[in-house]
N, C-alpha and C positions, 0 to 999 in steps of 0.2 A: 840559336845558342846551343851549347853542349852542356848538358845538365847531369848532375848526380842527383838521385833521390834516395836518401836513406829512409829505412822503414818503409820500403815500397810495397811490402805485402800485407801492411797493417790497414786500418780502415780507410784512411785518407790517402795513402799512397797510391792505391791503384787509380783512383780518381785523377790525382796530380799527374801520374804517368801518362793516362789517356789524355788529358786536357794538353800537356806539353806536346805530345806527338801530334795532337790535332793542329797545333800552331806551328809544326814544322821543325820542332826542336829535335835534337838528337839526345835520346834519354837513356841514361845507364841507372837503372833502378836496381838497387841492393838492399838484402835484408839479413836476417841472422844466418841463412843457410847459403847465401851466395855473395856475401860481402864479409869484411872483417868484422870481427867482435869489436864493440864499442870501447872495450877496454885495452884494446890492440893498438897502441899508436903507430907502431911500426906498419901494421897492416893497412892503415888509412893514409899514411905517408906513401906507400907503393901504389895504393888505387889512385890516388890523386896524379902521382907522377905518370902513371899508366894512361888515364883518361884526359888529364889536362883539361878541367872542365871550366867553363865560364860562369857557372852558378852551381852552388851545392843547395839543395833544400834539405835541411836537417830535420826530418820528422821522427827519427827513431828515438826510442827512449821508454823509460817506465810510465805507462799510461793509467794505471789502476790508482785512483786516488785513495780508495778504501784500502786496498792493499798496503799502501805505503805506511799507514799506521802499524801494521804488523811487521813490515820490513823497512824500516826508514834507511837502513844503511845501504840496502840495494837500491833503493829509489835514488839516493844521492850519488851512488858511484855511477849508475847508469845515465842519469840526466846531467850531472854536473862533470864529473871526471870523463864521461863519454862525450859530452860537448867538447871539453878541452882537447881530447884527442883527435875529434873531427877538424878543429880550428887549427891545431899543430900540423895535421896533414895539409890543410889548405894554405898554411902560411907560405911555404916557397913557391906557390903557383902564381904567376903574375896576373894580376886583373881579375882574379876570382872573386866573387860575390858569395857569401854565406847567408842564407835566410834561416836563421834561427827560429824554429816553430816553438814558442813558450805556451802560456796558458793564462786565461784571465783569472785562474784560481789563485794567482799570486795576490790579487787585491783583497782576498780574504772577507773577512766579516765586515758589511757595509751597512749604513742606515740609508732610508730612502732620500734623506736630505743631502747624501753625498752623490746622488745619481744626476745625470748619467757619469759614468766612469770614464775619465779621459786618460790618456798616457801619463799625465803629470798627476793623477790621483795616487795617494799614499799606498804603498804595497806592504800589507801584513798579513802574509798568509797564514792560515790556520791549520794545514795539514802538512806532513813531512814532503808529500807530492808538491804542494806549492812552494814550499821552502826550497826544494830541490830545483825548481824551475827558476826561482828567483836567483839561486846561485849560478845557475847556467846563464842568465841573462848577464850577471855581474862578470862572468869569464868572457863573453862575446864582447862586452863593453871594454874590457881591459885589453883584449886582442886589438880591438880597433884603435883605441887610443895609444896603447904602448907599442904594439907591433905593426900597426898601420893595416891590418886585415880589414878588408870591406865587409862590415857585418851590417845586416838588417834584423831587426826582432819583430817577429809578428805575434801578437797575442790574440789568438782566437777565443772566442765565448763558447757558448754550447752548441757546437756544431753537430748536426744529424743527418742522417740520410740512409738508404737502402745498403745493407751489409754491415750495420753497426751491430756490436755485440750486445746481447740483452742484458748485460751489465747496466746499461744505460736506460733511462726511463721510456723514452719514445719506442725504442727498440723492443723493450720488455713488454710494453702494452700491446704493440702491434702484434707480437708473437702469441699473446694470450688472446687476442681478439681472433686471430687466424684459427686459433686451436678450437675456440668457441664455435667458429663456423664450421669447422670440420665436424663438431659433435652436434650441430643443430641448435646451438645454444649454450648458455653457461654463465660463469662470474668471473669476472676479472678482479683479481686481488690488488690491492696497492698499498702504499704506505701514504705519509703525509701529501696532499694534493694542493697545499695552499701556497707553497714557495712559487715566485716569479721568477721565470729565467729568460735571457736573451738567446732565442733560438735562431740558428742560421744554417741553411742547406749546405752540406759539405761542398757540392758543385760550385756554389757561390764563393766559398772559402778558397778553392784551389785557383780559382780566376784571380783572386787577390793576391796570392802567393807569386804568381807569375808577374803580375803587374808590379809588384814590389822589386821583383828581380830588375825589371826594366827601369822603374821610374822612382823607387824608393830613395830616400837619402840616407847615405852611409852613416852608420852610428846612431840611427834613429829607430824608435819603436812605434808600431802601429797596432792600434786595435783592430779587429775584424770581427764585425757584429752586425746585429740587424738594426739597433738603435731602439728596439722595442722590447718590452718584458710581456711575457705571457704565462698566465698561471698554469700550473701543471695539469689542474683538473681540466682546462680547456683542451689541452693537448690530448688527454684521455678521452673526452667527449668528441673531439673531431674524428678519432679513430673508430669510436663507436657509431658514429654517424655514417661512417663509410661501410659498417658491417650490414650483412645480408641476414642475419638471425638477431633476435632479441638477447641483448646481454645485460647483466646485473654487475653492480660494483659493490665490492666489499673491501672495508679497510682491514688490513692484517698488521697488528701491533709490531710483529717481528720485521716488518719492512720499513718502519719508522726509524730514521736515522736519529742518533742521540744529540748530533750537532747538524743544522740545518740553516742555511742562509735563507732570509725572508725574501730578498729580491736582488736581483743582479740585472744591470742594463748598461750598455757601453755607449760610447759615442765613436762613430767612424769617420768624423769630420776630417781629421788629419789625412786618413787613407785617401778619402775623397779628393781632398784638395791636390795631393801628390799625385794621384793615379787616374782620377776620373770614376774609380769603382763605385758601385752602389748594389744593394742586394736585388736580384732579379727574380728568384723563385719564391713564392709565398708559401707561407708554413702549411696551409692546407694542401698545397701541391705536394710539397715534400711527404707530409704525412701520408698522403695517399700512395706515394711510390714505396715508403718504408713498409706499409701495410701489403702492397703488392709482394714485395720481396718476402715479407714473412708468410704469406699465403703459398708462395712457391716453395718456401723451406718446409712448411708442413705437409704439402704435397709429396715432396721428395721423401720426407720421413714415412709416409704411409706407403709409398711404393717401396721403399728399401725394406719395410717391415714384410709387406706381402712377398717379396722375392726370397726373404729369408725363411718365410714359412713354407714355401714350395717344395 
């Protein structure tokens, strides 16, 4: 397949580009420096006319949930209007499929009795980010029903892996653990550890994206998740268990979010039925890889500091 990957230099993009290449696909990765601006519809039209892709994986967008509270207008423009521009570019291309990467954040606040979340569960986003993703989904459905564009919507839950920004809990914990190892011990500060989340390895996520490109039903939405919820405190403890020095933990009130979901867990039954997909990488393995990446980051920081001081 000839594929375009938007957001190719983000967290998930490089994993998807690598996976597609390993399957023999012709991959055209674009990002904010090598491709059109998301708000430039003519740029996307020109790109698609040039490449003539079989599939477009639309990963690019506003990904900062917390930051969307400060700048909801930008989040909506990038995620909703940007998605429309990508779809407008794809519309004239015969046979192209667009995989829109949405987010389980659109489910919003749920109670344990509503779990597991299925694709038919009510969507009630609590953040501007979640609302912008809901809007992007609505646009994709309209293009599918109204213009006949082949769209498939993916709703990933909390995907994690090596290289994720420390704005996210697992990566932040791993970096702090690696810094403690460098210092011979120390304390990892944290916020509320009681929430439970559906964590999934990013490498399992990108496998699902390609399978949806091959076997997903047009106009359909698919959860991508592990089907299990893990307490955040267990994530931190698994990372500490991997450490080679004694580490303490300490609650930092400044790290506690004013609004926090108690639990999130999805069902991937629809995805499994359509594609045969299931998670392959267990959480402990993922976290060991996240910590290995954090250790390498800390080592590089030390090396760079030494070189600057020479």
